[in-house]
C-alpha positions in Angstrom: -38.7 201.6 105.8 -36.1 203.5 107.7 -36.7 207.1 108.8 -33.6 209.2 108.0 -34.9 212.5 109.5 -37.8 214.1 111.2 -38.7 217.8 111.0 -41.1 219.6 113.2 -42.6 223.0 112.1 -44.6 225.1 114.5 -47.0 227.1 112.4 -49.6 229.8 112.6 -52.6 230.4 110.3 -55.2 233.1 110.7 -58.9 232.0 110.3 -60.9 234.0 107.8 -63.4 234.7 110.6 -63.6 233.9 114.3 -64.9 230.4 115.2 -66.9 230.3 118.4 -67.9 227.3 120.4 -69.2 226.8 124.0 -65.7 227.0 125.4 -64.3 230.0 123.6 -63.6 231.9 120.3 -60.7 231.0 118.1 -59.2 233.5 115.6 -55.7 232.1 115.0 -54.7 228.5 114.5 -51.4 227.5 116.1 -50.3 223.9 115.4 -47.3 221.9 114.1 -46.5 219.8 111.1 -44.4 216.6 111.3 -42.3 215.7 108.3 -40.8 212.2 108.1 -38.0 211.7 105.5 -36.9 208.4 104.0 -34.7 208.5 100.9 -36.4 210.7 98.4 -39.8 210.6 100.0 -41.4 212.8 102.7 -44.4 212.0 104.7 -46.5 214.7 106.4 -48.6 214.6 109.5 -50.4 217.4 111.4 -50.7 217.9 115.1 -54.2 219.2 115.6 -53.7 220.8 119.0 -54.5 224.3 120.2 -52.5 226.9 122.0 -54.6 226.4 125.1 -55.9 223.1 126.7 -59.6 223.7 126.0 -60.6 220.8 123.8 -58.2 218.4 125.4 -55.3 218.5 127.9 -52.8 218.8 125.1 -51.3 222.1 123.8 -48.8 222.9 121.1 -46.0 223.1 123.6 -46.8 219.8 125.4 -47.3 217.9 122.2 -44.1 219.2 120.7 -42.3 218.1 123.9 -43.8 214.6 123.7 -42.9 214.3 120.0 -39.4 215.5 120.5 -38.4 213.8 123.7 -40.3 210.5 123.4 -42.0 209.6 120.2 -39.3 210.5 117.6 -36.6 208.8 119.7 -38.8 205.7 119.9 -39.0 205.6 116.1 -35.2 206.0 115.7 -34.6 203.3 118.3 -36.9 200.9 116.5 -34.9 201.4 113.2 -37.0 199.7 110.5 -40.8 200.3 110.3 -42.4 197.7 108.1 -46.0 198.9 108.5 -47.5 202.0 110.2 -49.6 199.8 112.5 -46.3 199.1 114.4 -46.1 202.8 115.4 -49.2 202.7 117.7 -47.8 199.7 119.4 -44.4 201.5 119.8 -46.1 204.5 121.4 -48.5 202.4 123.7 -46.3 202.7 126.8 -46.7 206.5 126.8 -50.1 207.5 128.4 -52.5 209.6 126.3 -50.9 212.5 124.4 -53.0 211.2 121.5 -52.6 214.3 119.3 -48.8 214.2 119.6 -48.9 210.5 118.7 -51.2 210.9 115.8 -49.0 213.6 114.2 -45.9 211.4 114.1 -47.9 208.3 113.1 -49.7 210.2 110.4 -46.4 211.3 108.8 -45.3 207.7 108.7 -48.6 206.5 107.2 -48.2 209.1 104.4 -44.6 208.1 103.9 -45.6 204.4 103.8 -48.2 205.0 101.1 -45.8 207.0 99.0 -43.1 204.3 99.3 -45.7 201.7 98.1 -47.0 204.1 95.4 -50.6 203.9 96.6 -52.9 206.6 97.9 -53.3 206.9 101.7 -56.9 205.9 101.3 -55.9 202.7 99.6 -53.3 202.0 102.2 -56.0 202.3 104.9 -58.3 200.0 102.9 -60.7 202.7 101.6 -62.3 202.5 98.2 -64.5 205.5 97.8 -63.7 207.9 95.0 -65.6 210.7 96.5 -66.9 211.6 100.0 -69.9 213.5 101.2 -69.1 216.4 103.5 -70.9 218.8 105.9 -70.1 222.1 107.4 -69.6 223.1 111.1 -70.9 226.6 112.0 -69.8 228.3 115.2 -72.1 230.2 117.5 -73.2 233.4 115.8 -73.9 236.9 117.1 -77.6 236.6 116.2 -80.2 234.1 114.9 -80.5 236.2 111.8 -76.7 235.9 111.1 -76.9 232.1 111.8 -79.7 231.7 109.3 -77.8 233.7 106.7 -74.7 231.6 107.3 -76.6 228.4 107.0 -78.2 229.6 103.8 -74.8 230.3 102.3 -73.6 226.7 102.9 -76.9 225.1 101.9 -76.6 227.0 98.6 -73.1 225.6 98.2 -74.4 222.1 98.5 -73.0 220.9 101.8 -74.7 217.6 102.8 -75.1 218.4 106.5 -75.2 221.5 108.7 -73.7 221.2 112.2 -74.6 224.1 114.5 -72.7 224.8 117.7 -74.9 225.4 120.8 -74.6 226.2 124.4 -77.2 226.8 127.2 -79.3 229.8 126.3 -78.3 229.6 122.6 -79.8 226.3 121.6 -83.5 225.3 121.2 -84.8 228.6 119.8 -82.0 229.2 117.3 -82.2 225.6 116.1 -86.0 225.9 115.7 -85.5 229.1 113.7 -83.1 227.3 111.4 -85.4 224.3 111.1 -88.4 226.5 110.2 -86.4 228.2 107.5 -84.9 225.0 106.2 -87.3 222.2 107.0 -85.5 219.5 104.8 -81.8 220.0 105.5 -79.8 217.4 107.4 -79.0 219.3 110.6 -77.2 218.4 113.9 -76.3 220.2 117.1 -72.9 220.2 118.9 -73.0 220.9 122.6 -69.2 220.6 123.2 -69.8 219.3 126.7 -71.7 222.5 127.8 -74.7 220.7 129.4 -75.5 218.4 132.4 -78.3 216.0 133.2 -80.1 218.9 134.8 -80.7 220.2 131.3 -82.7 217.1 130.2 -85.9 219.0 129.7 -84.2 221.5 127.4 -82.5 218.7 125.5 -85.8 216.8 125.1 -87.1 219.8 123.1 -84.6 219.0 120.4 -86.6 215.8 119.6 -89.1 217.9 117.7 -86.5 219.4 115.4 -85.7 216.2 113.4 -81.9 216.4 114.1 -79.5 213.8 112.8 -77.8 213.8 116.2 -76.7 215.9 119.1 -72.9 215.7 119.6 -71.3 215.5 123.1 -73.8 217.5 125.0 -72.5 216.3 128.5 -69.1 216.3 130.1 -66.0 215.8 128.0 -64.9 212.7 129.9 -68.3 211.2 130.4 -69.8 208.0 129.1 -72.2 207.0 131.9 -74.4 210.1 132.0 -74.7 210.1 128.2 -76.3 206.6 128.6 -78.9 208.1 131.0 -79.5 211.0 128.5 -79.9 208.7 125.5 -82.6 206.8 127.3 -84.6 210.0 127.9 -84.3 211.6 124.4 -85.2 210.3 120.9 -82.5 212.4 119.2 -79.4 210.1 118.6 -76.5 211.0 120.9 -73.1 211.2 119.2 -69.9 210.9 121.3 -66.8 213.0 120.5 -64.6 214.3 123.3 -65.0 211.3 125.6 -63.9 208.7 122.9 -60.1 208.3 123.0 -59.7 204.7 122.1 -61.4 201.5 120.9 -61.8 200.5 124.6 -63.8 203.7 125.2 -66.0 202.8 122.2 -66.6 199.3 123.5 -67.7 200.7 126.9 -70.0 203.4 125.3 -71.7 200.8 123.0 -72.1 198.4 125.9 -73.7 201.1 128.1 -75.9 202.5 125.3 -74.3 205.9 125.7 -74.7 206.8 122.0 -76.0 205.7 118.6 -73.3 207.4 116.6 -69.5 207.9 117.0 -67.4 210.9 115.8 -63.9 209.8 114.9 -61.2 212.4 115.0 -57.8 211.1 114.1 -55.9 213.3 116.6 -58.2 212.6 119.5 -57.9 208.8 119.2 -54.1 208.7 118.7 -53.8 208.1 115.0 -55.1 206.4 111.9 -54.4 202.9 113.2 -56.7 203.3 116.2 -59.2 205.2 114.0 -59.5 202.3 111.7 -59.9 199.8 114.6 -62.8 202.0 115.9 -64.3 202.1 112.4 -64.2 198.4 112.1 -65.7 197.7 115.5 -68.5 200.2 115.0 -69.3 198.7 111.6 -69.6 195.3 113.2 -72.0 196.6 115.8 -74.2 198.7 113.5 -72.9 202.1 114.8 -72.4 204.6 112.0 -69.4 206.9 112.2 -68.3 210.2 110.7 -65.1 212.2 110.6 -64.9 215.3 112.8 -62.7 218.3 112.1 -60.2 220.3 114.2 -59.8 223.4 112.0 -57.0 221.5 110.2 -54.7 222.9 107.5 -54.7 221.1 104.2 -52.4 218.4 105.5 -54.7 217.3 108.4 -57.6 217.7 106.0 -56.1 215.3 103.6 -55.7 212.6 106.3 -59.4 213.1 107.1 -60.4 212.6 103.5 -58.4 209.4 103.2 -59.9 208.0 106.4 -63.5 208.8 105.3 -63.1 206.5 102.3 -63.7 203.6 104.7 -67.1 201.9 104.3 -68.7 202.7 107.6 -68.3 206.5 107.3 -72.0 206.7 106.6 -72.6 210.3 107.6 -71.0 213.5 106.1 -68.0 214.7 108.1 -66.6 218.1 108.9 -64.0 218.2 106.2 -65.0 221.4 104.4 -63.1 223.1 101.7 -59.8 224.9 102.5 -61.4 228.2 101.6 -64.0 227.7 104.4 -61.3 228.6 107.0 -58.2 229.9 105.2 -57.5 232.7 102.8 -54.5 230.6 101.7 -53.9 227.0 102.6 -50.5 225.4 102.6 -51.1 222.7 100.0 -51.6 222.5 96.3 -54.2 222.0 95.1 -56.4 223.2 97.9 -59.2 221.0 99.1 -62.4 221.9 97.2 -66.0 220.9 97.6 -68.4 220.5 94.7 -72.1 220.1 95.6 -71.2 218.8 99.0 -68.7 216.3 97.6 -64.9 216.0 97.8 -63.2 214.0 95.1 -60.6 211.8 96.6 -57.1 212.4 95.1 -55.5 209.6 93.2 -51.8 210.5 93.8 -49.7 208.5 96.2 -49.9 209.4 99.9 -52.2 212.1 101.0 -52.6 213.3 97.4 -52.0 217.0 98.0 -48.5 218.6 97.9 -47.4 220.9 100.7 -46.0 224.1 99.2 -42.6 224.8 100.5 -42.8 228.5 100.1 -46.1 228.6 102.1 -44.8 226.3 104.7 -41.9 228.6 105.3 -44.1 231.7 105.2 -46.3 230.5 108.1 -43.6 228.7 110.1 -42.7 230.2 113.5 -40.2 227.6 114.5 -38.5 224.6 112.9 -36.3 221.8 114.3 -34.7 218.7 112.7 -34.0 215.4 114.3 -31.7 212.6 113.1 -30.9 209.2 114.6 -27.9 209.0 116.9 -24.8 207.7 115.0 -24.0 204.1 115.8 -20.9 203.9 117.9 -18.3 201.3 117.1 
């Protein structure tokens, strides 16, 4: 498979409502799409960065620079790509920049599946025809608003409710939700807002029957999470501090967590995500797929990944309408009774709509291989 051309599109979508976490409130979503062309086929990947380096060190500008100046030239220099797994090996000399890497690799995975006339899920080795999904709810202006919001998504059938928390907005609001909905699967996401000094507060979560607490401590920590997991009964799930299979191996060895959240962008692509999935399955660690407020393109990659067998817990891949008045794919991602039906068309299974891509594009740039000199 030879790539004839890449196209990068910097885009902006406006969220239907502000999304608040412990490190800020997001109203717009700036990101970029990677398009990989080979013959009559086009593969699509999404770079799940933010405008500011709050979740990770990457931003739209830095990821675009890495893709343009290093990753795309590396693909062109390689020439033929026989399997997408080769891409992660090709990018290995470049340190981190995982979201940039995953966007280019994701486009090639989609292209590969289309060339072979299989779904992306099948190309990855997944066999589920439908996946269970949950919902992620940002910090609300009041407990009453939170309970109302939770009720809306419970009525829509989502299989798990994730609630963002931070110091001062945690135990009491979670307790209020649990008292209102005693049977729902519920988890808390600390987004690195706590320290070991908060152990007594976090111990109080043990009485709320939570599925897990996600990344309560520092974004780059594995050691302190091991100390925390020894002190609390609630399973700890690691997110921000897991960037590779090596990180997972260390976390499992130390006892830092009982669950792993896999985000394709955070770990550098589908190839690494699959390696992490396989290792966790072999060690009895369930995984689930986290979300990064993706457009339909990134959402489609999440759906395909979640068809692998060890995705035991509902992920954050909600319907397109959860975040966007208008998504950029057709059909949009829909959820029925907490379930997404996996598309059966080749590749990601959803078709980006050219008119909508153009409408929300702020900048576009094309790249072709250098002509061979005689």
